[in-house]
PAZAPA-4460 file (N, C-alpha, C; in steps of 0.05 Angstrom, whole numbers, plus 32768, in hexadecimal, padded with zeros to 4 digits):
% residues 314
    n_x    n_y    n_z   ca_x   ca_y   ca_z    c_x    c_y    c_z   seq   type   mol
   87D5   8529   8F0C   87C0   853D   8F0B   87B2   853C   8EF0     1      M     A
   879B   852F   8EEE   878C   852C   8ED5   8772   853C   8ED7     2      Q     A
   8774   8555   8ED1   875C   8567   8ED2   8747   855E   8EBF     3      L     A
   874F   8556   8EA6   873C   8550   8E92   872A   8538   8E99     4      H     A
   8734   8526   8EA9   8724   850E   8EB0   8712   8511   8EC7     5      S     A
   8712   8528   8ED4   8701   852C   8EEC   86E5   8535   8EE3     6      Q     A
   86D1   8527   8EED   86B5   852D   8EE5   86AD   854B   8EE8     7      P     A
   86B6   8557   8EFE   86AE   8572   8F04   86BB   8586   8EF1     8      E     A
   86D1   857E   8EE3   86DF   8590   8ED1   86D7   858D   8EB4     9      M     A
   86C8   8577   8EAD   86C1   8572   8E91   86B1   858A   8E86    10      V     A
   869D   8593   8E95   868C   85A9   8E8B   869C   85C3   8E89    11      S     A
   86AF   85C7   8E9B   86C0   85DF   8E9A   86D1   85DF   8E81    12      V     A
   86DE   85C9   8E7B   86EE   85C7   8E63   86DD   85CA   8E4A    13      F     A
   86C5   85BE   8E49   86B4   85C0   8E32   86AB   85DC   8E2D    14      N     A
   86A4   85EA   8E43   869B   8606   8E40   86B1   8618   8E35    15      E     A
   86C9   8615   8E41   86DF   8625   8E38   86E8   861E   8E1B    16      L     A
   86E6   8604   8E14   86ED   85FC   8DF9   86D9   8608   8DE5    17      E     A
   86C0   860A   8DEC   86AD   8617   8DDA   86B4   8635   8DD5    18      T     A
   86BC   8642   8DEB   86C5   865E   8DE8   86DF   865F   8DD7    19      S     A
   86F1   864D   8DDC   870A   864D   8DCD   8706   8649   8DAF    20      R     A
   86F4   8637   8DA7   86EE   8632   8D8B   86E4   864B   8D7D    21      L     A
   86D2   8659   8D8B   86C7   8672   8D7F   86DD   8687   8D7C    22      H     A
   86ED   868A   8D91   8702   869E   8D90   8717   8697   8D7B    23      I     A
   871E   867D   8D79   8732   8674   8D65   8727   867A   8D49    24      A     A
   870D   8675   8D44   8701   867A   8D2A   8703   8698   8D22    25      K     A
   86FD   86A9   8D36   86FF   86C6   8D30   871C   86CF   8D2C    26      Q     A
   872E   86C5   8D3B   874A   86CB   8D37   8754   86C2   8D1C    27      H     A
   874C   86AA   8D14   8753   86A0   8CF9   8749   86B2   8CE3    28      S     A
   8730   86BB   8CE6   8724   86CD   8CD2   8734   86E7   8CD0    29      R     A
   873C   86F1   8CE8   874B   870A   8CE9   8766   8707   8CDB    30      A     A
   8774   86F1   8CE1   878F   86ED   8CD6   878D   86E7   8CB8    31      Y     A
   8778   86D9   8CAF   8775   86D5   8C93   8770   86EF   8C84    32      W     A
   8760   8701   8C90   875A   871B   8C84   8774   872B   8C81    33      S     A
   8784   872B   8C95   879E   873A   8C94   87B0   872D   8C7F    34      M     A
   87B1   8712   8C7E   87C2   8704   8C6B   87BA   8709   8C4F    35      G     A
   879F   8709   8C4A   8795   870E   8C2E   879D   872B   8C26    36      I     A
   879A   873E   8C39   87A2   8759   8C34   87BF   875B   8C2C    37      G     A
   87D1   874D   8C3A   87ED   874D   8C34   87F2   8740   8C19    38      A     A
   87E4   872B   8C12   87E7   871E   8BF8   87DE   8730   8BE1    39      A     A
   87C9   8740   8BE6   87C0   8753   8BD2   87D5   8769   8BCD    40      C     A
   87E2   8771   8BE2   87F7   8785   8BDF   880E   877A   8BCE    41      L     A
   8815   8761   8BD3   882A   8754   8BC3   8821   8751   8BA6    42      L     A
   8808   874A   8BA2   87FE   8748   8B87   87FE   8763   8B79    43      G     A
   87F8   8778   8B88   87F8   8793   8B7C   8814   879A   8B72    44      G     A
   8829   8793   8B82   8844   8798   8B79   884B   8788   8B5F    45      F     A
   8842   876F   8B5E   8849   875E   8B48   883B   8766   8B2E    46      L     A
   8822   8770   8B30   8813   8776   8B18   8810   8795   8B13    47      F     A
   881F   87A4   8B22   881F   87C1   8B1D   8806   87CF   8B27    48      G     A
   87F9   87C3   8B3B   87E0   87CF   8B46   87E5   87D5   8B64    49      L     A
   87FA   87E5   8B68   8803   87EA   8B84   87ED   87F8   8B95    50      I     A
   87E0   880C   8B89   87CC   881A   8B98   87B5   8808   8BA0    51      E     A
   87AC   87F7   8B8E   8797   87E3   8B94   87A0   87D1   8BAB    52      V     A
   87BA   87C7   8BA8   87C5   87B6   8BBD   87C6   87C3   8BD8    53      G     A
   87CD   87DC   8BD9   87CE   87EB   8BF3   87B3   87ED   8BFF    54      V     A
   879F   87F4   8BEE   8783   87F6   8BF8   8779   87DC   8C04    55      V     A
   877E   87C6   8BF5   8775   87AC   8BFF   8784   87A3   8C18    56      L     A
   879E   87AA   8C1A   87AD   87A5   8C32   87A1   87B3   8C4A    57      L     A
   879B   87CC   8C47   878F   87DC   8C5D   8774   87D0   8C64    58      I     A
   8764   87C9   8C50   874A   87BD   8C55   874C   87A3   8C65    59      A     A
   8760   8792   8C5D   8764   8779   8C6B   876D   877D   8C87    60      G     A
   8780   8790   8C8C   878A   8795   8CA7   8774   87A0   8CB9    61      L     A
   8764   87B3   8CAE   874F   87BF   8CBE   873A   87AB   8CC5    62      V     A
   8732   879A   8CB2   871E   8785   8CB7   8728   8772   8CCD    63      T     A
   8741   876A   8CCA   874D   8757   8CDE   874D   8763   8CFA    64      G     A
   8756   877C   8CFC   8757   878A   8D16   873B   878D   8D22    65      L     A
   8727   8793   8D11   870C   8795   8D1C   8702   877B   8D27    66      I     A
   8707   8765   8D19   86FF   874A   8D22   870C   8744   8D3D    67      I     A
   8726   874A   8D3F   8734   8745   8D59   8729   8756   8D6F    68      L     A
   8723   876F   8D69   8718   8781   8D7D   86FC   8777   8D87    69      A     A
   86EC   876D   8D74   86D1   8764   8D7B   86D1   874B   8D8D    70      L     A
   86E6   873A   8D88   86E8   8722   8D98   86FA   8725   8DB1    71      V     A
   8704   873E   8DB4   8718   8743   8DC9   870D   873E   8DE5    72      G     A
   86F5   8747   8DEB   86EA   8743   8E06   86E5   8725   8E0C    73      N     A
   86DC   8717   8DF8   86D8   86FA   8DFC   86F2   86EB   8E00    74      K     A
   8707   86F4   8DF1   8722   86E8   8DF4   872C   86ED   8E11    75      T     A
   872A   8706   8E1A   8734   870C   8E35   8724   86FC   8E4B    76      N     A
   870A   86FA   8E47   86FA   86EB   8E5A   8701   86CD   8E5A    77      A     A
   8706   86C3   8E42   870F   86A7   8E40   8729   86A2   8E4E    78      Y     A
   873C   86B4   8E4A   8757   86B1   8E56   8755   86B2   8E75    79      K     A
   8744   86C4   8E7F   8741   86C6   8E9C   8733   86AD   8EA7    80      L     A
   871E   86A4   8E99   8710   868C   8EA2   8723   8674   8EA2    81      D     A
   8735   8672   8E8F   8748   865C   8E8E   8759   865C   8EA7    82      F     A
   8763   8674   8EAF   8774   8676   8EC7   8765   8670   8EE0    83      K     A
   874D   867B   8EE2   873D   8677   8EFB   8733   865A   8EFD    84      H     A
   8728   8650   8EE7   871A   8636   8EE9   872C   861E   8EE4    85      K     A
   873F   8620   8ED2   8751   8609   8ECC   876A   860A   8EDE    86      I     A
   8779   8620   8EDD   8791   8622   8EEE   8789   8622   8F0B    87      I     A
   8773   8630   8F12   8769   8630   8F2D   8763   8614   8F38    88      G     A
   8756   8604   8F27   874F   85E8   8F2E   8769   85D7   8F32    89      A     A
   877C   85DC   8F21   8796   85CD   8F23   87A4   85D4   8F3E    90      A     A
   87A2   85ED   8F45   87AF   85F6   8F5F   87A1   85E9   8F77    91      L     A
   8786   85E7   8F76   8777   85DB   8F8C   877F   85BE   8F8F    92      K     A
   8785   85B1   8F79   878E   8595   8F7B   87A8   8592   8F89    93      Q     A
   87BA   85A6   8F85   87D4   85A5   8F92   87D2   85AC   8FB0    94      L     A
   87C2   85C1   8FB6   87BD   85C8   8FD1   87A5   85DA   8FD2    95      D     A
   8792   85D4   8FE4   8778   85E2   8FE4   877B   8600   8FEA    96      D     A
   8791   8608   8FF6   8794   8625   8FFC   879D   8636   8FE5    97      S     A
   87A7   8629   8FD0   87B4   8638   8FBA   879F   8646   8FA8    98      L     A
   87A4   865F   8FA2   8793   866F   8F90   87A4   867E   8F7C    99      Q     A
   8797   8686   8F66   87A4   8696   8F51   8796   86B0   8F4D   100      I     A
   87A5   86C5   8F4B   879A   86E0   8F44   87A9   86E8   8F2B   101      N     A
   879C   86E4   8F13   87AA   86E9   8EFA   87B3   8706   8EF6   102      P     A
   87A5   8719   8F03   87AB   8735   8EFE   87BD   8741   8F14   103      Q     A
   87C9   8730   8F24   87DC   873A   8F39   87F6   872B   8F35   104      S     A
   880A   8732   8F45   8824   8725   8F42   8837   872C   8F59   105      G     A
   8850   8729   8F54   8865   8731   8F67   8869   874F   8F64   106      I     A
   8866   875E   8F7A   8869   877B   8F78   8885   8783   8F71   107      S     A
   8889   879A   8F65   88A4   87A3   8F5E   88B4   87A7   8F77   108      Q     A
   88A7   87B0   8F8D   88B5   87B3   8FA6   88C0   8798   8FB0   109      R     A
   88AF   8784   8FAE   88B7   8769   8FB6   88CE   875E   8FA5   110      D     A
   88CC   8764   8F8B   88E1   875C   8F78   88FC   8769   8F80   111      F     A
   88FC   8782   8F87   8915   8790   8F8F   891F   8786   8FAA   112      I     A
   890C   8783   8FBD   8913   877A   8FD8   891E   875E   8FD9   113      D     A
   891A   874E   8FC4   8925   8733   8FC3   8943   8733   8FC1   114      S     A
   894E   874A   8FB8   896C   874D   8FB5   8978   8739   8FA3   115      C     A
   8969   8730   8F8F   8973   871C   8F7C   897F   8726   8F62   116      L     A
   897A   8740   8F5C   897F   8749   8F41   8992   8761   8F40   117      F     A
   899F   8764   8F2A   89B5   8777   8F27   89AC   8793   8F20   118      S     A
   8993   8796   8F16   8989   87B1   8F0F   896D   87B4   8F1B   119      Q     A
   8966   87CD   8F1F   894A   87D3   8F25   893B   87D7   8F0B   120      T     A
   8922   87CD   8F09   8914   87CD   8EF0   890B   87E9   8EE7   121      P     A
   890D   87EE   8ECD   8901   8806   8EC0   88E5   87FF   8EB5   122      D     A
   88E2   87E5   8EAF   88C8   87DC   8EA5   88C2   87C1   8EB3   123      R     A
   88AA   87BE   8EBE   88A5   87A6   8ECF   8888   879C   8ECA   124      Y     A
   8887   8782   8EC4   886D   8775   8EBF   886B   875C   8ED0   125      K     A
   8855   8757   8EDC   8851   873F   8EEC   8833   8737   8EEB   126      T     A
   882E   871D   8EEC   8813   8713   8EEB   8812   86F7   8EF7   127      E     A
   87F9   86ED   8EF9   87F4   86D2   8F02   87FF   86CB   8F1D   128      D     A
   87F7   86DB   8F31   8800   86D6   8F4C   87F2   86BD   8F57   129      L     A
   8802   86AA   8F61   87F8   8692   8F6E   8800   8694   8F8C   130      V     A
   87ED   8690   8F9E   87F4   8693   8FBA   87E4   8680   8FCB   131      Y     A
   87EE   867B   8FE3   87E0   8669   8FF5   87F3   865F   900B   132      G     A
   87EA   864B   9019   87FA   8640   902F   87FB   8621   902C   133      K     A
   8813   8617   9026   8816   85FA   9024   8820   85EF   903F   134      I     A
   880D   85E1   904C   8813   85D8   9068   8819   85F0   9079   135      D     A
   8832   85F4   9082   8838   860A   9094   8845   8621   9085   136      K     A
   8849   861F   906B   885A   8632   905D   8849   8643   904A   137      T     A
   884A   865E   904F   883D   8671   903E   884E   8676   9025   138      Q     A
   8842   8674   900D   8851   8678   8FF5   8843   868B   8FE2   139      I     A
   8851   8697   8FD0   8845   86A4   8FB8   885A   86A4   8FA2   140      H     A
   8850   86A3   8F8A   8862   86A5   8F73   8852   86B1   8F5B   141      F     A
   8861   86BC   8F48   8854   86C8   8F31   8868   86CB   8F1A   142      A     A
   885E   86CF   8F02   886F   86D5   8EEB   8878   86F2   8EEC   143      E     A
   8891   86F7   8EE6   889C   8712   8EE6   88AD   8716   8ECD   144      V     A
   88AA   872D   8EC1   88BD   8736   8EAC   88C6   8752   8EB3   145      H     A
   88DF   8754   8EBB   88EB   876E   8EC3   8901   8775   8EAF   146      A     A
   8901   878F   8EA8   8915   8799   8E94   8921   87B3   8E9D   147      E     A
   8939   87B8   8E93   8945   87D3   8E97   894C   87DE   8E7B   148      Y     A
   894E   87F8   8E79   8953   8804   8E5F   896E   8812   8E5E   149      K     A
   897A   8813   8E47   8992   8823   8E42   898B   8836   8E2B   150      T     A
   8997   884D   8E2D   8993   8862   8E18   89AE   886A   8E0C   151      E     A
   89AF   886A   8DF2   89C8   8873   8DE4   89C1   8889   8DD0   152      T     A
   89D3   889B   8DCE   89CF   88B1   8DBB   89DB   88A9   8DA0   153      Q     A
   89CA   88AA   8D8B   89D2   88A4   8D70   89CE   88BD   8D5F   154      T     A
   89D7   88BB   8D46   89D4   88D2   8D34   89B7   88D8   8D2E   155      K     A
   89A5   88C3   8D33   8989   88C7   8D2E   897A   88CE   8D48   156      N     A
   8989   88D3   8D5D   897C   88DA   8D76   8981   88C4   8D8B   157      G     A
   8972   88C6   8DA1   8975   88B3   8DB7   8968   8899   8DB1   158      K     A
   8977   8883   8DB6   896D   8868   8DB1   896A   8859   8DCC   159      Q     A
   8953   884E   8DD0   894D   8840   8DE9   894D   8822   8DE4   160      T     A
   895B   8813   8DF4   895A   87F5   8DF2   8952   87E9   8E0D   161      Q     A
   8943   87D4   8E0B   8939   87C6   8E23   8947   87AC   8E27   162      W     A
   894F   87A6   8E40   895E   878D   8E46   8950   877F   8E5D   163      H     A
   894F   8764   8E5B   8943   8755   8E71   8954   8754   8E8A   164      D     A
   8947   875A   8EA0   8953   8755   8EBA   894C   8738   8EC2   165      I     A
   8932   8732   8EBF   8929   8717   8EC6   890F   8712   8EB8   166      F     A
   890C   86F9   8EAF   88F3   86F0   8EA3   88EE   86D3   8EAD   167      K     A
   88D9   86CF   8EBC   88D4   86B5   8EC6   88C1   86B6   8EDE   168      G     A
   88C5   86A5   8EF1   88B3   86A3   8F09   88C3   86A9   8F22   169      I     A
   88B9   86BB   8F32   88C4   86C1   8F4D   88B3   86B2   8F61   170      I     A
   88C1   86A2   8F71   88B3   8692   8F86   88BC   869D   8FA1   171      F     A
   88A9   86A1   8FB4   88B0   86AA   8FCF   88A1   8699   8FE3   172      C     A
   88B0   8691   8FF8   88A4   8681   900D   88AE   868A   9028   173      A     A
   889E   8686   903C   88A5   868C   9058   88B9   8677   9062   174      D     A
   88D0   8680   906B   88E5   866E   9075   88E3   8669   9093   175      F     A
   88D1   8677   90A0   88CD   8675   90BD   88E6   867B   90CD   176      N     A
   88F6   868E   90C4   890C   8697   90D3   8912   86B4   90CC   177      K     A
   8915   86C5   90E0   891E   86E1   90DB   893C   86E1   90D8   178      N     A
   8946   86E5   90BF   8963   86E3   90BB   8971   86FB   90C6   179      F     A
   8989   86F7   90D1   8999   870D   90DC   89A5   871D   90C5   180      N     A
   89AD   870F   90B0   89B9   871C   9099   89AB   8714   907F   181      G     A
   89B5   871F   9069   89AB   8718   904F   89BE   8704   9042   182      L     A
   89B3   86EE   9038   89C2   86DA   902A   89B7   86D7   900E   183      T     A
   89C9   86D9   8FFA   89C0   86D9   8FDE   89D1   86C4   8FCF   184      V     A
   89C3   86B3   8FC0   89D0   869F   8FB0   89CA   86A6   8F92   185      V     A
   89E0   86AD   8F84   89DC   86B6   8F68   89EC   86A4   8F55   186      R     A
   89E5   86A4   8F3B   89F5   8695   8F28   8A12   869E   8F28   187      P     A
   8A24   868B   8F24   8A40   8691   8F23   8A45   86A6   8F0D   188      K     A
   8A56   86BA   8F14   8A5C   86CF   8F00   8A48   86E6   8F00   189      G     A
   8A35   86E6   8F13   8A22   86FC   8F15   8A30   8716   8F1B   190      F     A
   8A2B   872A   8F0B   8A37   8745   8F0F   8A22   875A   8F0C   191      T     A
   8A2A   8773   8F11   8A18   8789   8F0D   8A1A   879D   8F23   192      G     A
   8A15   87B7   8F1C   8A18   87CD   8F2F   8A06   87C9   8F47   193      A     A
   89ED   87C1   8F42   89DA   87BE   8F58   89E3   87A7   8F6A   194      F     A
   89EC   8791   8F5F   89F6   877B   8F6F   8A0D   8783   8F80   195      G     A
   8A20   8793   8F75   8A37   879D   8F85   8A2D   87AF   8F9B   196      K     A
   8A19   87C0   8F95   8A0E   87D2   8FA9   8A02   87C2   8FC0   197      W     A
   89F4   87AC   8FBA   89E8   879B   8FCF   89FF   8790   8FE0   198      I     A
   8A13   8785   8FD3   8A2A   8779   8FE2   8A37   878D   8FF5   199      S     A
   8A3A   87A6   8FEC   8A49   87BA   8FFB   8A37   87C7   9011   200      Q     A
   8A1D   87CB   900A   8A0D   87DB   901C   89FA   87CA   902D   201      N     A
   89F3   87B3   9024   89E1   87A2   9034   89F0   878B   9041   202      I     A
   8A01   877E   9032   8A10   8768   903D   8A28   8771   904D   203      L     A
   8A2F   878B   904B   8A46   8795   905B   8A60   878B   904F   204      G     A
   8A66   8794   9037   8A7C   878B   9026   8A75   8770   9019   205      N     A
   8A82   876B   9003   8A7C   8752   8FF5   8A87   873B   9004   206      K     A
   8A75   872A   900F   8A7D   8714   9020   8A75   86FA   9013   207      R     A
   8A88   86ED   9007   8A83   86D3   8FFA   8A83   86BD   900E   208      I     A
   8A6F   86AB   900D   8A6E   8695   901F   8A78   867C   9010   209      V     A
   8A8D   8670   901B   8A98   8658   900F   8A8A   8640   901C   210      E     A
   8A7D   8630   900B   8A6D   861A   9015   8A7A   85FF   900E   211      L     A
   8A72   85EA   901B   8A7F   85D0   9019   8A76   85C1   9000   212      E     A
   8A60   85C8   8FF4   8A56   85BA   8FDD   8A64   85C5   8FC4   213      N     A
   8A75   85B5   8FB8   8A85   85BE   8FA1   8A74   85C5   8F89   214      V     A
   8A60   85B4   8F84   8A4E   85B9   8F6D   8A3E   85D2   8F71   215      N     A
   8A35   85D7   8F89   8A26   85F0   8F8F   8A38   8608   8F8B   216      F     A
   8A50   8608   8F94   8A63   861E   8F91   8A6A   8623   8F74   217      D     A
   8A6A   860E   8F64   8A70   8611   8F47   8A59   861F   8F39   218      K     A
   8A40   861A   8F42   8A28   8625   8F35   8A21   8641   8F40   219      M     A
   8A26   8645   8F5A   8A1C   865E   8F66   8A32   866D   8F75   220      F     A
   8A2D   8687   8F78   8A3D   8698   8F8A   8A2A   869E   8FA2   221      T     A
   8A33   8699   8FBA   8A23   869F   8FD2   8A30   86B6   8FE1   222      T     A
   8A1F   86CA   8FE7   8A28   86E1   8FF7   8A16   86E4   900F   223      E     A
   8A21   86ED   9025   8A11   86F0   903D   8A1E   8705   9050   224      S     A
   8A0C   8712   905F   8A16   8724   9073   8A1B   8716   908D   225      G     A
   8A14   86FC   908E   8A18   86EC   90A7   8A21   86D0   909E   226      D     A
   8A3B   86CC   909F   8A47   86B3   9095   8A3C   869A   90A4   227      Q     A
   8A3A   869C   90BE   8A30   8686   90CE   8A14   867F   90C7   228      V     A
   8A03   8694   90C5   89E7   868F   90BE   89E4   8683   90A2   229      E     A
   89F4   868D   908F   89F3   8683   9073   89F8   8665   9073   230      A     A
   8A0C   865C   9082   8A12   863F   9082   89FD   862F   9091   231      R     A
   89F0   863C   90A4   89DA   8630   90B3   89C2   862C   90A1   232      Y     A
   89BD   8640   9090   89A6   863F   907D   89AC   862A   9067   233      I     A
   89C3   862D   905B   89CA   861D   9043   89D7   8603   904D   234      L     A
   89C6   85F2   9057   89CF   85D7   9060   89D7   85C6   9047   235      T     A
   89E6   85B1   904B   89EC   859F   9034   89D3   8596   9026   236      P     A
   89BE   8590   9035   89A5   8586   9028   8998   859C   9017   237      S     A
   8997   85B5   9022   898B   85CB   9014   899A   85D1   8FFA   238      L     A
   89B5   85D0   8FFB   89C4   85D6   8FE3   89BF   85C1   8FCE   239      M     A
   89BD   85A8   8FD5   89B6   8593   8FC2   899B   8598   8FB5   240      E     A
   8988   85A0   8FC5   896D   85A4   8FBB   896B   85BD   8FA9   241      K     A
   897B   85D2   8FAF   897C   85E9   8F9D   8989   85E2   8F82   242      L     A
   899D   85D0   8F83   89A9   85C7   8F6A   8994   85B7   8F59   243      L     A
   8984   85A8   8F67   896F   8598   8F58   895A   85AB   8F4C   244      E     A
   8951   85BF   8F5B   893E   85D2   8F51   8949   85E2   8F3A   245      L     A
   8963   85E7   8F3A   896F   85F6   8F25   896C   85E9   8F09   246      N     A
   8969   85CF   8F09   8967   85C0   8EF0   894D   85C7   8EE0   247      Q     A
   8939   85D2   8EEE   891F   85D8   8EE1   891F   85F3   8ED4   248      Y     A
   8933   8604   8ED9   8933   861F   8ECE   8942   8620   8EB3   249      A     A
   893C   8635   8EA3   894A   8639   8E8A   8967   8641   8E8D   250      N     A
   896C   864F   8EA3   8988   8656   8EAA   8989   8656   8EC9   251      S     A
   89A0   865C   8ED4   89A4   8658   8EF1   8991   8668   8F02   252      T     A
   8985   865B   8F16   8973   8669   8F29   8984   867B   8F3B   253      I     A
   8975   868E   8F49   8981   869E   8F5E   8970   869B   8F77   254      S     A
   897C   869C   8F8E   896E   8698   8FA7   8977   86AD   8FBC   255      V     A
   8964   86B7   8FCB   896C   86C9   8FE1   895C   86C2   8FFA   256      S     A
   8968   86C8   9010   895C   86C4   902B   895B   86DF   9038   257      F     A
   8944   86EB   9038   8940   8707   9040   892A   8709   9055   258      V     A
   8930   8717   906B   891D   871A   9081   8915   86FE   908B   259      W     A
   88FE   86F4   9083   88F6   86D9   908B   88EC   86C9   9073   260      S     A
   88F4   86D2   905B   88EB   86C6   9042   8902   86BA   9032   261      N     A
   88FB   86A6   9022   890E   869C   900E   8901   86A3   8FF3   262      V     A
   8911   86B0   8FE1   8909   86B7   8FC6   8919   86A5   8FB3   263      Y     A
   890B   869B   8F9F   8919   868C   8F8A   890F   8697   8F6F   264      I     A
   8923   869F   8F5E   891D   86A8   8F43   8922   8692   8F2F   265      A     A
   890D   8689   8F22   8910   8674   8F0D   890F   8681   8EF1   266      F     A
   8926   8684   8EE4   8925   868F   8EC8   8917   867C   8EB5   267      P     A
   8902   8685   8EA8   88F2   8674   8E96   88E9   8684   8E7E   268      L     A
   88E8   8678   8E67   88E0   8685   8E4E   88C2   8683   8E48   269      N     A
   88B6   866D   8E52   889A   8668   8E4B   8887   867A   8E5B   270      H     A
   8872   8683   8E4E   885D   8693   8E5B   8848   867F   8E65   271      N     A
   8847   867B   8E7F   8836   8666   8E8A   8819   8670   8E8E   272      Y     A
   8807   865D   8E91   87EB   8661   8E99   87DB   8672   8E84   273      F     A
   87E3   8670   8E6B   87D4   867F   8E56   87C2   866B   8E47   274      E     A
   87AA   8673   8E43   8796   8662   8E35   879D   8660   8E18   275      A     A
   879D   8648   8E0D   87A3   8644   8DF0   878C   864E   8DDF   276      P     A
   8792   8659   8DC7   877E   8662   8DB4   877B   864D   8D9E   277      I     A
   8790   8643   8D94   878F   8631   8D7D   8795   8614   8D84   278      F     A
   8796   860D   8D9D   8799   85F1   8DA6   8782   85EA   8DB8   279      K     A
   8778   85D2   8DB5   8760   85CA   8DC4   8766   85C6   8DE1   280      S     A
   8754   85D0   8DF2   8756   85CC   8E0F   8750   85AF   8E16   281      L     A
   8744   85A0   8E04   873D   8584   8E0B   8755   8572   8E08   282      L     A
   876B   857C   8DFE   8784   856D   8DFC   8794   8572   8E16   283      N     A
   8797   855D   8E25   87A4   855F   8E40   87C1   856A   8E3E   284      A     A
   87CE   8565   8E27   87EA   856E   8E24   87ED   858C   8E24   285      E     A
   87D7   859A   8E1D   87D8   85B7   8E1B   87DE   85C3   8E37   286      V     A
   87D5   85B6   8E4C   87D9   85C1   8E67   87F3   85B7   8E75   287      L     A
   8801   85A5   8E67   8817   8597   8E75   882C   85AA   8E80   288      E     A
   8835   85BE   8E70   884A   85D0   8E7A   8840   85E0   8E92   289      K     A
   8827   85E9   8E91   881C   85F8   8EA8   881A   85E7   8EC1   290      D     A
   8811   85CF   8EBE   880E   85BD   8ED5   8829   85B6   8EE0   291      L     A
   883D   85B1   8ECF   8858   85AB   8ED9   8863   85C2   8EE8   292      N     A
   885E   85DB   8EDF   8869   85F2   8EED   885C   85F5   8F09   293      M     A
   8842   85F0   8F0A   8834   85F2   8F24   883F   85DD   8F37   294      L     A
   8843   85C5   8F2D   884E   85B0   8F3E   886A   85B8   8F48   295      R     A
   887A   85C3   8F37   8895   85CB   8F3F   8894   85E0   8F55   296      L     A
   8884   85F4   8F52   8883   860A   8F66   887A   85FF   8F81   297      M     A
   8867   85ED   8F81   885E   85E1   8F9A   8873   85CD   8FA5   298      C     A
   8881   85C1   8F92   8896   85AD   8F9A   88AD   85BB   8FA8   299      H     A
   88B1   85D5   8FA3   88C6   85E4   8FB0   88C4   85E2   8FCF   300      V     A
   88AB   85E4   8FD9   88A7   85E3   8FF6   88B0   85C9   9001   301      V     A
   88AA   85B3   8FF3   88B3   8598   8FFC   88D1   8595   8FF9   302      Q     A
   88DB   859E   8FE1   88F7   859B   8FDB   8909   85A9   8FF0   303      E     A
   8901   85C2   8FF7   8911   85D1   900A   8909   85CB   9027   304      L     A
   88F6   85B9   902A   88EE   85B1   9045   88E5   85C8   9056   305      D     A
   88D5   85DA   904A   88CE   85F3   9058   88B9   85EE   906E   306      L     A
   88AB   85D7   906C   8897   85D2   9081   88A2   85C6   909A   307      N     A
   88BC   85BF   9099   88CA   85B6   90B2   88D4   85CE   90C0   308      T     A
   88C7   85D7   90D5   88CD   85F0   90E2   88E3   85EC   90F6   309      R     A
   88FC   85ED   90EC   8913   85E9   90FE   891A   8602   910D   310      I     A
   890F   8619   9104   8913   8633   9112   88F8   863E   911B   311      W     A
   88F9   8650   912D   88E2   8660   9135   88E8   867D   9131   312      T     A
   88D5   868C   9126   88DA   86A9   9122   88DC   86B6   913D   313      K     A
   88EE   86CB   913D   88F2   86DA   9155   88DB   86EE   9159   314      Q     A
***
C-alpha cells in the first residue's frame, strides 16, 4: 500500500503538509516562548531577581498559550482531514466498504457486553471507529481507553487513583452464528470480581474448557456455558490463528463469542491514526504503524476465515 506514490493522493499530501508546516511553526513559537519564560525564572533565582523572573515566566507562558489557542482550530481541522483523507484512502485500498468516523467508537454498552473485562469502567474514552463489510463479514473496530478508580482515605483527605482496565483496539465481527452460550478466551491467570460474576451468573458456574492445543491452553483460559459449542467454535485451525494474532499485541489478547459476534481485544500502547505535527507527511515511514494496524485488523477476517460461512444463523 503506497499512498504517497498514487497520483490522486499527491495533491492531498501536499495540501496537508502545507497545513502541518504552518501549525508546526506556531507550536514551535509557543514552546520557545514558554521555554524562554522558564529560563528567565531560573536566571532570576541565580541573580537574585526572582520577581523579574516570575513576571517573565508568566509572560512567556501566557504568550505560548495564546499562540496555541489561536492555532487550535487549524490544528483540529488538520487532524480531522488527516483521518478522513489519508486514513480514509488507506481503508478504501483495503476494502471499498471501509470507512472511518474519528469522533465515534465502541460504545460503553458494547464494551461491557463483550464480557471481556474484569471491571466496569468509571472513565471511558473511545475514538476512530472503522466500520464496513469485508466480503460477507460485517466488522467494526476502534481505539478504547477504559479505566476504573479506587479511593483511599488519607490524613489529607480522600485520594482517587485511576487504573487501566484496557487500552488498545477492540475488534468486533459477525460470526454468522447465534451462539447458545457465552464462550470467553482470556489470558492465563485472569482474575477479578467482575470476571467471577460472569462465570457464576452468565456461564452458569465457572466452567473451564480443556482444549487439545497445549500451547493455546498455556496462553489462555477458556470458559464457556456450552462445552460442546466451545469446542465446535475453537477448532484446531482457529486456535492456531488466534495464537498467531496474539503475537501482534503488547500483551495477551482476549476473545469472546457472544450472541453472533466475535470480539477481540488487542492491548496496544500506541495511539493510532494521529496526524504528526513535527514529522513530515511526505515521509512514507510516518504512516507505517497506522497502515500496518489497518492491515492487521482486516487480516483478522482472513485469518479467522470468517467469510467461510460454515453456519447459518437461526
